[in-house]
N, C-alpha and C positions, 0 to 999 in steps of 0.2 A: 711789743707794747710793755712798758714798765709796769710794775705792780701799782704804783701810784696812779698812773694813767688809767689802768683797768678799774681801779676803785672809783676814780672820779667819773669815768664814763658810765659805770654801773649805777652809781648814785643818780646821775642825771637821767639815765634811761628809766630808772624806777620812778622818779619824780615826773618824768614825761608821761608815763602810763597812768600815774595817779591823777595828773592834771586832766588827762583825757577822760578818765572816769568821772572826775568831779564835773567837768563840762557837761557830759551826758546826763548826769544826775540832776544838776541844777537846771539844765534845759528842760528836762521832763517835769521837774517840780514847778518850774516857772510857767510852763504851758498848762499844766494841770490846774494850778492855782491862779492862773492869769495874773502872775506877778511880774511886773517889769523889773523889780529889784533882783529877783532870783535869775531871770534871764540875763541881766547885766552881769551878775556874779559868774554865771556860766561862761559868758563871753570873756570875762577877765581870765578865767582858767584856760580858755582856748588861746588867749593872747600869751599867757604864761607858757603854754605848751609850744607855741610858735617861737618864742624867745629861746626856750630850751632846745628846740630843734635846730635853730640857727647856731647856737653855741656848739651843739654836738656836731654839726656839719663843719664848722670852722675850726674848732679847737682839737677835737679828738682825731686819732689816727685810725678810725674805723675804715674798713675796706669800702670801696665804692658801692658795692652791692648793698651793704648795710645802710649807707647814706641814702641811697635811692629808696630803700625800704622805709627809712625814717620819714623822708619827704612824702612818700605815698601814704604812710600812716597818718601824718598830720592832715593831709587832705581827707582821708577817710574819717578821722575823728571829727572833722569840721562838717562833713556832708551827711554822714549817716543819721545822726539824731533828727535833723529837720526832715529828711526824707522818710524816715520811719514814722515820725509824728504825722506827716501828711498822709501816708498810707493808712495809718490807723484812723485818721479822721474820715477818709473816704470809705473805709470799711464800715465804720459805725454809722455813717450817713446812709449807706445802703441798707443797713439793718433797720434803721429808723423808718425808712421808706416802705418797708415790707409790712403787710398787715399781721 
């Protein structure tokens, strides 16, 4: 991999991780504040992350293992926040039911 390719891939990977963090943050703030706008902004960041993942898969010369890891990461970033939120809702619903 040429130095320019390494720099480009590193930059995209950094933005990929930041977009995932932004999605999780906006998702949590949107759910907590019951704000459709914040949930939408979170989904925009998830969409940005998906575009970045596609670019990384198509353009970079990353090894197949890293490309599979990226695709799995995108899936994880998209699935974990809603699952964690529903688990927290169930946990707190059980607590409210106790005397």
